[in-house]
Phi, psi and omega in degrees: 000140182288146172261126185257166175295332172229164181294155178294328180297321180294313183289335182267000186302312180295319180298317180292328176296321180293320181298314182302317181295324178297316181296325182292315181298317183286333188197046176065295184205157175198151175264115186215124358283161186246124172277162175306140181210172188263332185290176179076186182265137183289146179301141184095349181251010180280184181294159171088148178285167183305133177085012183254020175256140171260114186249126178244127176244131181237157177219130176222115357284167178264356177230126181238138175255126181302329185288342182295160175296328180232083180280067185234160175221140179282120181256128177242139174234130176232132181232125174229162181273134177302135179092308182262335180076009180286144174285157171300165179302143183306133177088002179299135175267140177231165181261130174240120179233153180219160173242162175063024177168200186220158166233130186055031177080008180220162176277345176217129176229167167258117177268143182247126185277141169235115187053037176084008187232155178203145177218147184202175175253137170261128176251114182287141180231334178228144180291160179128196182263110173280133180254116180258117186238127175246134181222128171234122182057231182265002183267141185226143171230145181223158172217141177256137175240131179273119177253115189265142174268142180289149177276091184295340178295345183287344186293121179206147174246125187248325181196171179231135185228122344289166182256009176232141179209169180283146178300335182283350177074199174085007181257146180272127177235168180235128171272118182258141180176207180223160173066025176286147174207144181282159347288143180237156178230135182232127176246130181242113183059033176089358181247141184288126169275163176264113182281124184248355176185142181230122170239172187293336179235014181203135172235122181266134192224134168270127188289138176280162171300147177304133179292337178242136178299144181248106181303159180299138175080002184240172178232164173219119182263133187231167172268157175239124179251127183243126173238130179249163176058035184305125177084003183244176179291347184257016181298133176203156187228147172224152178223137172238119184273146177067026191259345180227142186235123167275125184234126176255110188275003180068239183291344176218135180285156176300135172296146179230129176263121183265329182199161171238141179219110358283162177258016176210157182193183186288153181298329182287348176072199178086355183272153181265135181238141176256119172263129178250141181180215181211159174057042183286331184077190185245339185246096190240162175223116175267136182227154177218143180216124178292136176301126185082357175256162186264317191290148172252123184251130177280145180242137180297132180264124179273318176203162177203162174211184182293340182234005182208140176226130169260127184214169186247131179281134177279168174297148183297333181296333179288342179277357182049055184289154174292167180297327186260025181294140184262010177090353185266144181220150175269134178242130177209170184230148177238136173275109182294334183286325182254344185080359183282138178251150177284177166295160177260135177238153185275134167235144183240128172277129189090151183302138172285129186268126177226130181256120178259331178197168171224133188229125349288166189264010176209158179197173182295149177290344177289348185074192180085013179265141176264126179232162179238125178261128184249138180176219180207161178075025178277127179213123177296146004276146178225155171244145176236130181238138167245108195070226178263006185258126181284139182256171179266119181273125181262313183218151181227126165234173182300340185236356181210143173234134174259133190227142170260118185291147176270158175305142176291150181260046175212176183298133183297345180270006178255166172236124180217152177248140188224149177294142177260120183234130173252132186237131174284127178288331185286311184259340188081001184285139181254156182288156166264168177112135182259080181242138181235152171243132186254119168281118188280146180292140171275010183287124176297151178236114177269117183262322183197159173233132179225130352292160184265019183201141177212158174302159174301337180283354181068202182089163184082157182267161174219147178249125177254125178247149183169229179203166181059037179272077173088058178301130176078011181082176176110355174081187187205161172248139180230140176221147178250108192059241183258358185265130184277139179281159173240174181052047185282129179231109175279093182299315181202179178294348182244358184220135172225136171246145184218161162267127186292131179279165169300149183296328187077005177276132180286140176292160179241156182292148176209159177212075187291327181270358172071026179268006177088353177260118186282144170242196175225157176205154174271132180282157171294128188227124174251136184228154175284154170252125186239137180240127173246117178276115189298325179303318182260343183070024180267150187239132172228143186221149175242112183289139174066030189277342185224143184240126168259104184295152176292158178242161177290158182293123177262099185223156182298154173294152183297147180277126180240176178299328182273006178218014186265001180072019182239142172276081187296330185257003175071021186262013178072002174253137187245120168061172177279134009258009186290323182272118180298346179281348183265122176284331178196174176298333185273001182284128185257020178219107187278351188262354180216000000 
């Protein structure tokens, strides 16, 4: 089980309050989640014959990532009687079971219905497809939840801002990278820093004092060690050597740049930028150098103070960038009176690309869905990738991109989430932002069958409800156990009507009257209902969804003295009706 920054009870309090409110609206009151209990009506004693309940199970959300702070989903169950739509008696108990996690701290609980409704929280524990099953008597409803494992390979540490600090420590710096998750630990030069904030791409740390004294006018360059997910199953560590410098400026401290505003601008330059920081002095030189380029270019200073400098960015062409330049440049300041230089911070030529969301955030694995990517810094020409697959770009504005999704490069019967990345064709710069698009499974989900019972001889119609019943047309195959249904009509992606097949189950021998002469009867048989949506070839099944009830023993009538063809009493009259002593063929005494 995952260990969170807070207990699951703390993090789920708001969700449970909302669940309770829904239950109150739907049915006055309910206990949710509900542990097994003695009160109420026992499963199997509610209204309706076996298999006559329509059970609907919902989950919100239906996709959970284990790396999230609260890997939970709100489960709703509604049960009504087939045909009448009436709810079971108040307080009726039903069984709720789950895989890949727990409800109410267990894998199976008894839920208590209020006006036919129940709600609780599912807590995921292992990746895969979680199956949520609700059962009352012989009727079953199911819902699938995709539990995703985090992509641990995304964890990386790329830089530190600022990368220079005082030997006395106490300054806030930012560790930049990807895949960060709390709780985190950061060591700077072998000493523990104070972590003050963790985001997926940034960890803010208060620097510790240098573990080794730094003489006046000298520096000490140290490594930074970052550990994420401390004490959880996701714990991982990275180390970067020589990435941070303790600098002792003597009579004057090293100048430090904390931020640039804005930190990006046009390739033509000429825009004014504000550098905020400390210990800037009064006689300054502002410099910029393209990453991978040789020239260092001086920049005009408009105004300055000990904590702020206004300066003008030059045209990118003056930096003589190489052909494969990514648009990033280092900016730093030098105090000309002391000769001390500041840390370097990044400036980007061309708009920084940021992706904030994708709407809708999911689509079919077959592709062909139109989605909109929302963010900033979008400027054609652009490429859009979902995972490693390039998508078709339809329209581009500075804040939105419309895309036609390509088919997923994995099995259409799976559900997977992939990173959304926008890339500038001109500069090669890729977007920031942790946004994912989920390719939804083409796997059919069978939720219920109504009616839930027919004789072994079959016949009569049944309605199957669920989802993914033949996406894009093309029909479906339906089977009850091993027997194929006929007259299959895919009414919609959520409804199929069929003619129920004969069970195909062989009768068994029986001798209920004990006369030694065997008859036959059909046993009570519960079978799964399976749907194959032919366009994708994906299969979904609901275990125990349909009941073929057992039959009475069909056996010959017992042989008696009045039906055995023998003159048992020697009066020359044989059996009923010839022998007047026989009242009927069932009479077992021919003499009276």
